[in-house]
C-alpha positions as CSV (number, residue, x, y, z in Angstrom):
1,M,0.0,0.0,0.0
2,T,2.9,2.4,0.9
3,K,4.5,1.7,-2.5
4,L,1.2,2.3,-4.4
5,F,0.8,5.6,-2.5
6,R,4.2,6.7,-3.5
7,Y,3.6,5.9,-7.2
8,G,0.3,7.9,-7.1
9,R,1.9,10.9,-5.4
10,T,4.8,10.9,-7.9
11,T,2.3,10.9,-10.9
12,L,0.3,13.8,-9.5
13,L,3.4,15.9,-9.0
14,V,4.6,15.3,-12.6
15,L,1.2,16.2,-14.0
16,A,0.9,19.4,-11.9
17,A,4.4,20.5,-13.0
18,S,3.5,19.9,-16.7
19,L,0.3,22.0,-16.4
20,L,2.2,24.8,-14.7
21,M,4.9,24.9,-17.4
22,A,2.3,25.0,-20.2
23,A,0.5,27.9,-18.5
24,C,3.7,29.8,-18.1
25,G,4.6,29.2,-21.7
26,Q,1.3,30.6,-22.9
27,D,1.7,33.7,-20.6
28,D,5.2,34.3,-21.8
29,D,4.5,34.4,-25.5
30,P,0.8,34.9,-26.3
31,Q,1.5,36.6,-29.7
32,Q,3.4,33.6,-30.9
33,S,0.5,31.3,-29.9
34,E,-2.0,33.4,-31.7
35,S,0.2,33.6,-34.8
36,A,0.6,29.8,-34.9
37,G,-3.1,29.3,-34.6
38,G,-4.0,31.7,-37.3
39,Q,-1.4,30.8,-39.9
40,E,-2.8,29.4,-43.2
41,S,-1.5,26.2,-44.8
42,P,0.5,26.7,-48.0
43,P,-1.3,25.6,-51.2
44,H,-1.2,21.8,-51.7
45,P,0.5,20.8,-55.0
46,V,-1.5,18.2,-56.8
47,E,-2.2,17.3,-60.4
48,V,-5.3,18.9,-61.9
49,T,-7.0,18.4,-65.2
50,Q,-9.8,20.3,-67.1
51,M,-12.6,17.9,-67.9
52,S,-13.3,17.1,-71.6
53,R,-15.0,14.3,-73.4
54,Q,-12.8,11.6,-74.7
55,D,-12.7,8.0,-76.0
56,I,-11.6,5.5,-73.2
57,P,-10.4,2.0,-74.1
58,L,-12.0,-0.7,-72.0
59,E,-10.3,-3.7,-70.4
60,K,-13.1,-6.3,-70.1
61,S,-13.1,-10.0,-70.1
62,Y,-16.0,-12.5,-70.4
63,P,-16.3,-16.1,-69.2
64,S,-16.5,-18.7,-72.0
65,L,-16.3,-22.4,-72.7
66,L,-13.8,-23.7,-75.3
67,R,-15.2,-25.9,-78.0
68,S,-14.2,-27.3,-81.4
69,D,-16.5,-26.2,-84.1
70,D,-15.7,-29.1,-86.4
71,E,-15.9,-32.0,-83.9
72,V,-17.2,-35.2,-85.5
73,T,-18.6,-38.4,-84.1
74,L,-17.9,-41.4,-86.3
75,V,-20.7,-43.8,-86.8
76,A,-21.0,-47.0,-88.8
77,R,-22.9,-46.7,-92.1
78,V,-23.1,-50.5,-92.8
79,T,-23.8,-53.7,-90.8
80,G,-21.0,-56.2,-90.2
81,F,-18.3,-57.4,-88.0
82,L,-15.6,-54.9,-87.0
83,E,-12.4,-56.5,-88.4
84,Q,-9.6,-53.9,-87.9
85,R,-8.8,-50.7,-86.1
86,H,-6.0,-48.6,-87.7
87,F,-5.3,-46.0,-85.0
88,E,-4.3,-45.6,-81.4
89,A,-6.5,-43.7,-78.9
90,G,-5.4,-40.1,-78.5
91,Q,-3.6,-40.0,-81.8
92,L,-3.7,-37.0,-84.2
93,V,-5.3,-38.3,-87.4
94,E,-5.4,-36.7,-90.8
95,Q,-8.4,-36.1,-93.0
96,G,-8.9,-39.2,-95.2
97,Q,-6.9,-41.5,-93.0
98,K,-8.4,-45.1,-92.7
99,L,-9.6,-45.8,-89.2
100,Y,-11.8,-48.9,-89.2
101,T,-12.5,-51.9,-91.5
102,I,-16.0,-53.5,-91.3
103,E,-16.2,-56.8,-93.2
104,P,-15.3,-55.5,-96.6
105,D,-15.3,-59.0,-98.3
106,L,-19.1,-59.2,-97.9
107,Y,-19.6,-55.9,-99.6
108,Q,-17.1,-56.6,-102.3
109,A,-19.1,-59.7,-103.2
110,A,-22.2,-57.6,-103.5
111,V,-20.4,-55.2,-105.8
112,N,-19.3,-58.2,-108.0
113,Q,-22.9,-59.4,-108.2
114,R,-24.2,-56.0,-109.2
115,E,-21.5,-55.7,-111.9
116,A,-22.7,-59.1,-113.4
117,D,-26.3,-57.9,-113.3
118,L,-25.3,-54.8,-115.2
119,Q,-23.5,-56.8,-117.9
120,S,-26.7,-58.9,-118.3
121,A,-28.9,-55.9,-118.6
122,R,-26.6,-54.3,-121.2
123,A,-26.7,-57.5,-123.3
124,E,-30.5,-57.5,-123.2
125,L,-30.5,-53.8,-124.2
126,A,-28.3,-54.6,-127.2
127,R,-30.7,-57.4,-128.3
128,A,-33.7,-55.1,-127.9
129,Q,-32.1,-52.4,-130.0
130,R,-31.4,-54.8,-132.9
131,D,-35.0,-56.1,-132.8
132,A,-36.4,-52.6,-132.8
133,Q,-34.2,-51.6,-135.8
134,R,-35.1,-54.7,-137.8
135,F,-38.9,-54.3,-137.1
136,E,-38.6,-50.7,-138.2
137,R,-37.2,-51.7,-141.6
138,L,-39.8,-54.5,-142.0
139,L,-42.6,-52.0,-141.1
140,S,-41.5,-49.7,-143.9
141,Q,-41.8,-52.7,-146.3
142,N,-45.2,-53.7,-144.9
143,S,-43.7,-57.0,-143.9
144,V,-44.8,-56.8,-140.2
145,S,-47.7,-55.3,-138.5
146,R,-47.7,-52.0,-136.6
147,Q,-48.5,-54.0,-133.4
148,Q,-45.3,-56.1,-133.8
149,Y,-43.3,-53.0,-134.3
150,D,-44.7,-51.3,-131.1
151,Q,-44.0,-54.5,-129.2
152,A,-40.3,-54.3,-130.2
153,R,-40.1,-50.7,-129.2
154,A,-41.6,-51.5,-125.8
155,E,-39.1,-54.2,-125.2
156,L,-36.3,-51.8,-126.0
157,G,-37.6,-49.4,-123.4
158,V,-37.8,-52.2,-120.8
159,A,-34.2,-53.1,-121.6
160,Q,-33.0,-49.5,-121.2
161,A,-34.7,-49.3,-117.8
162,G,-33.1,-52.6,-116.8
163,V,-29.6,-51.2,-117.5
164,A,-30.4,-48.0,-115.5
165,Q,-31.6,-50.2,-112.6
166,A,-28.5,-52.4,-112.7
167,E,-26.3,-49.3,-112.7
168,A,-28.1,-47.9,-109.6
169,A,-27.7,-51.2,-107.8
170,L,-24.0,-51.3,-108.6
171,A,-23.6,-47.7,-107.3
172,S,-25.4,-48.6,-104.1
173,A,-23.2,-51.6,-103.6
174,Q,-20.1,-49.6,-104.2
175,I,-21.2,-47.0,-101.6
176,D,-21.6,-49.8,-99.1
177,L,-18.2,-51.1,-99.9
178,D,-16.7,-47.7,-99.4
179,Y,-18.5,-47.4,-96.1
180,A,-16.9,-50.7,-95.0
181,E,-13.6,-48.6,-94.8
182,V,-14.3,-45.9,-92.2
183,T,-12.0,-42.8,-92.9
184,A,-11.5,-39.6,-91.0
185,P,-13.7,-36.8,-92.3
186,V,-11.6,-34.1,-90.5
187,S,-8.1,-33.8,-89.0
188,G,-7.9,-33.9,-85.2
189,M,-7.4,-35.9,-82.1
190,I,-9.3,-39.2,-82.0
191,S,-10.9,-40.5,-78.8
192,L,-11.1,-44.0,-77.4
193,S,-12.9,-46.5,-79.6
194,Q,-16.4,-47.3,-78.5
195,V,-16.5,-50.7,-80.1
196,N,-13.9,-53.5,-79.8
197,I,-12.6,-55.6,-82.7
198,G,-14.8,-58.5,-83.5
199,N,-18.1,-56.9,-82.4
200,L,-21.0,-56.7,-84.7
201,V,-21.9,-53.1,-85.6
202,S,-24.9,-51.8,-87.5
203,S,-25.8,-48.6,-89.2
204,G,-25.7,-45.8,-86.7
205,T,-23.4,-47.4,-84.1
206,E,-21.0,-44.8,-82.6
207,L,-17.4,-45.7,-83.1
208,A,-15.2,-42.8,-81.9
209,T,-15.0,-39.0,-81.8
210,I,-12.5,-36.8,-83.7
211,T,-11.9,-33.3,-82.2
212,P,-10.0,-30.8,-84.3
213,L,-7.7,-28.8,-82.0
214,D,-6.5,-26.1,-84.3
215,P,-8.3,-23.7,-84.6
216,L,-10.5,-23.5,-81.5
217,E,-13.8,-21.7,-81.4
218,V,-14.9,-19.8,-78.3
219,R,-18.5,-18.7,-77.7
220,F,-19.3,-16.1,-75.1
221,Q,-22.0,-13.6,-74.1
222,L,-21.5,-9.8,-74.3
223,P,-23.7,-7.4,-72.2
224,Q,-25.9,-5.5,-74.6
225,R,-24.1,-2.2,-73.9
226,D,-20.7,-3.7,-74.8
227,A,-22.3,-5.3,-77.9
228,F,-23.8,-2.0,-79.0
229,E,-20.4,-0.2,-78.7
230,L,-18.6,-3.1,-80.4
231,R,-21.1,-3.1,-83.3
232,R,-20.6,0.7,-83.6
233,Q,-16.8,0.3,-83.8
234,I,-17.0,-2.5,-86.3
235,G,-19.2,-0.3,-88.5
236,E,-16.7,2.5,-88.6
237,A,-14.3,2.4,-91.5
238,S,-11.4,3.9,-89.5
239,V,-11.6,1.6,-86.5
240,E,-8.8,-1.1,-86.2
241,A,-9.7,-4.7,-86.1
242,I,-10.8,-6.0,-82.7
243,T,-8.3,-8.5,-81.3
244,A,-9.5,-11.3,-79.0
245,V,-7.2,-12.6,-76.3
246,L,-7.9,-15.9,-74.6
247,Q,-6.7,-16.5,-71.0
248,V,-6.9,-20.0,-69.6
249,P,-7.0,-20.3,-65.8
250,G,-4.4,-22.5,-64.2
251,M,-1.9,-22.0,-67.1
252,E,-0.5,-18.6,-66.0
253,G,3.1,-18.2,-67.1
254,D,2.7,-20.8,-69.8
255,D,3.2,-19.7,-73.4
256,A,-0.2,-21.2,-74.3
257,S,-2.1,-19.5,-71.5
258,A,-2.7,-16.4,-73.7
259,L,-3.8,-17.0,-77.3
260,E,-4.6,-14.2,-79.7
261,G,-7.4,-14.6,-82.2
262,R,-10.1,-12.8,-84.1
263,L,-13.7,-12.0,-83.5
264,D,-15.7,-13.5,-86.3
265,F,-19.3,-13.4,-85.1
266,L,-21.5,-10.9,-83.2
267,G,-25.1,-11.7,-82.8
268,S,-27.9,-9.6,-84.1
269,R,-30.4,-10.0,-81.3
270,V,-30.5,-9.6,-77.5
271,D,-31.4,-12.6,-75.3
272,M,-34.4,-11.6,-73.4
273,G,-33.6,-13.7,-70.4
274,T,-30.0,-12.5,-69.9
275,S,-29.9,-9.2,-71.8
276,T,-26.7,-10.4,-73.6
277,V,-25.6,-10.8,-77.2
278,Q,-23.8,-14.0,-78.3
279,A,-20.4,-13.6,-79.9
280,S,-17.7,-16.0,-81.0
281,A,-14.0,-15.8,-81.7
282,T,-11.5,-18.2,-83.3
283,F,-8.0,-18.9,-81.9
284,A,-5.1,-20.7,-83.5
285,N,-3.9,-23.6,-81.3
286,P,-1.0,-25.1,-83.3
287,E,0.6,-27.1,-80.4
288,A,-2.8,-28.4,-79.2
289,R,-2.0,-27.3,-75.6
290,V,-5.4,-25.9,-75.0
291,L,-8.3,-28.4,-75.2
292,P,-12.0,-28.1,-75.8
293,G,-14.2,-28.2,-72.7
294,Q,-11.9,-25.9,-70.7
295,F,-13.3,-22.8,-69.1
296,A,-11.5,-19.6,-70.1
297,R,-11.9,-15.8,-70.2
298,V,-12.0,-13.8,-73.4
299,S,-11.0,-10.2,-73.5
300,L,-11.5,-7.9,-76.4
301,E,-8.6,-5.4,-77.1
302,G,-9.8,-2.3,-78.9
303,L,-13.2,-2.0,-77.3
304,K,-13.9,1.6,-76.3
305,R,-16.4,4.0,-74.6
306,F,-16.9,7.0,-76.8
307,D,-17.4,10.6,-75.9
308,V,-17.4,10.2,-72.1
309,L,-16.0,12.1,-69.0
310,A,-13.4,10.1,-67.0
311,V,-10.9,10.7,-64.3
312,P,-8.2,8.5,-62.9
313,E,-9.6,6.0,-60.5
314,I,-7.3,7.2,-57.7
315,A,-9.1,10.6,-57.8
316,I,-12.4,9.1,-56.5
317,G,-13.0,9.5,-52.7
318,Q,-15.9,8.7,-50.4
319,G,-18.0,11.4,-48.9
320,L,-21.1,11.6,-46.8
321,M,-23.3,11.6,-49.9
322,G,-21.4,8.9,-51.7
323,P,-18.5,9.0,-54.2
324,Q,-16.9,12.4,-54.6
325,V,-14.1,14.3,-56.3
326,F,-12.5,17.7,-55.6
327,V,-13.3,20.5,-58.0
328,L,-11.4,23.8,-58.0
329,D,-13.2,27.1,-58.0
330,E,-11.9,30.3,-59.6
331,E,-9.5,30.9,-56.7
332,S,-8.1,27.3,-56.9
333,V,-9.8,26.2,-53.7
334,A,-10.9,22.6,-53.4
335,R,-14.6,21.9,-53.2
336,A,-16.1,18.5,-52.7
337,R,-18.5,17.4,-55.5
338,T,-20.6,14.2,-55.3
339,V,-20.5,12.3,-58.6
340,E,-22.3,9.4,-60.2
341,L,-19.9,6.6,-61.2
342,G,-20.0,4.6,-64.4
343,E,-17.8,1.6,-65.2
344,V,-14.1,1.2,-64.6
345,A,-11.9,1.2,-67.7
346,G,-8.4,0.1,-66.6
347,P,-7.0,3.0,-64.5
348,W,-9.9,5.3,-65.5
349,Q,-13.2,5.8,-63.8
350,I,-16.0,6.9,-66.1
351,I,-18.3,9.6,-64.7
352,R,-22.0,9.5,-65.5
353,G,-23.0,12.6,-63.7
354,G,-21.9,15.4,-61.4
355,L,-19.2,17.0,-63.6
356,E,-19.4,19.3,-66.6
357,V,-17.0,19.9,-69.4
358,G,-14.4,22.6,-68.6
359,E,-14.4,22.1,-64.8
360,R,-11.0,21.6,-63.1
361,V,-10.8,18.4,-61.2
362,V,-8.1,17.1,-58.9
363,V,-6.8,13.9,-60.5
364,G,-3.9,13.2,-58.1
365,D,-4.0,11.5,-54.7
366,P,-6.9,13.2,-52.7
367,S,-5.4,12.2,-49.3
368,G,-4.6,15.2,-47.2
369,I,-7.1,17.4,-49.2
370,E,-10.1,18.9,-47.4
371,P,-12.9,21.1,-48.7
372,G,-11.6,24.7,-48.6
373,R,-7.9,23.8,-49.0
374,A,-5.9,26.0,-51.4
375,I,-4.5,23.9,-54.2
376,D,-1.4,24.5,-56.3
377,P,-2.5,23.0,-59.7
378,Q,0.1,20.8,-61.3
379,P,-0.2,19.8,-65.0
380,F,-1.6,16.4,-65.7
381,E,0.0,14.5,-68.6
382,G,-3.1,12.4,-69.2
383,N,-1.6,9.0,-68.2
384,A,-3.9,7.7,-65.5
385,G,-1.8,4.5,-65.1
386,E,1.3,6.5,-64.1
387,V,-0.7,8.5,-61.5
388,V,-1.9,5.2,-59.9
389,E,1.6,3.7,-59.9
390,Q,3.1,6.9,-58.4
391,V,0.5,7.0,-55.6
392,E,1.0,3.3,-54.9
393,Q,4.7,3.7,-54.7
394,E,4.4,6.6,-52.3
395,Q,2.1,4.7,-50.1
396,A,4.4,1.7,-50.1
397,E,7.3,4.0,-49.0
398,E,5.3,5.6,-46.2
399,N,4.2,2.2,-45.0
400,A,7.8,1.0,-45.0
401,E,8.9,4.0,-43.0
402,E,6.1,3.6,-40.4
403,K,6.9,-0.1,-40.0
404,A,10.6,0.7,-39.5
405,G,9.8,3.4,-36.9
406,A,7.5,1.0,-35.0
407,Q,10.1,-1.7,-34.9
408,A,12.8,0.8,-33.7
409,A,10.5,2.0,-30.9
410,M,9.8,-1.5,-29.8
411,Q,13.5,-2.3,-29.7
412,D,14.3,0.8,-27.6
413,G,11.7,0.2,-24.8
414,P,11.9,1.9,-21.3
415,A,15.3,2.3,-19.6
416,D,16.1,0.0,-16.7
417,G,17.6,2.9,-14.7
418,E,14.3,4.8,-14.7
419,A,12.3,1.8,-13.5
420,S,14.7,1.2,-10.6
421,E,14.5,4.8,-9.5
422,D,10.7,4.6,-9.4
423,E,10.9,1.5,-7.3
424,E,13.2,3.2,-4.8
425,E,10.7,6.1,-4.4
């Protein structure tokens, strides 16, 4: 108890001495105190720009699902036993390459039979032609009746039809024989075989799937505003071609993680359920390192917002009424102005309302600026990205200094001598 009383008495004495010294200081130099309280802060140097309408490039990406536009499922066109498979699963096959053999001997025999039928029909046609010619001469000599001549002409027509029928049957048999050898209709990677060798297949049996990997088609949905602006740009003769960039998640740092392609379709109607417009782009994939079925993001380089007001995103602060910026009056004094925000375009923030063309707006770091603060306007070069980088660098340096000071203060700590003196008292 005695020690606690001593500590309390010491603290009260120190506090009273501090108050007395402060009162004496104020009495000694009252003019200096008043001068310090009434001194105005110097103008704060910060970058300022005069608002004008401009075209702002957008940095937007859209989710999509990769697909191969020319993917083909192989099916059997004839019935028979699967005799041979001429590929390995996962192999890249070329268009026209033989893949399966389905009992070709059976269909070759059918072709031979149809060829024989055609020869017989042609022989019958030759006989009918000779009879018709002979009866025509005899009719001119009144040696045969008109009825006999008409009968010969009818037999000639039947023989001609027989030849046509035999030719059609031979063509059908030849088609079946061709289908007995299944070939690749497109080039691409072939899947596992769905049917084993020796199994009986029929017309319509699925055999395998061929997926072309180069190029790849990507379909995605554009918000209707983006689609409107994109269609406007495509319609202008001076606009550069829109470049599509494909980013595949999980492959960052890989050369194939970003593919450049072209936009080749933009829909002509808005989906009523999603308020989006369908679009598609094509990407070259020569090394087949990106596969269909993967989820990816597609960004369009060259998409813009036309004739808009925008400020660097760093210039936007938060006020009582919502987002705000600082506008300079005629005397270069900062005045807070609530604004309506649009979309973010890279380092730029598009402004929908609250600012007018010709107003001067603080576009540098708004920290340390309060309404009524005098501003020393600095020229703005128009590069919002550099402003953001500069502010981020300054904040990082300040954070590093604060961290170093805090660590130094923790290392110093209270002196052991002072603590021992307090204990003695």
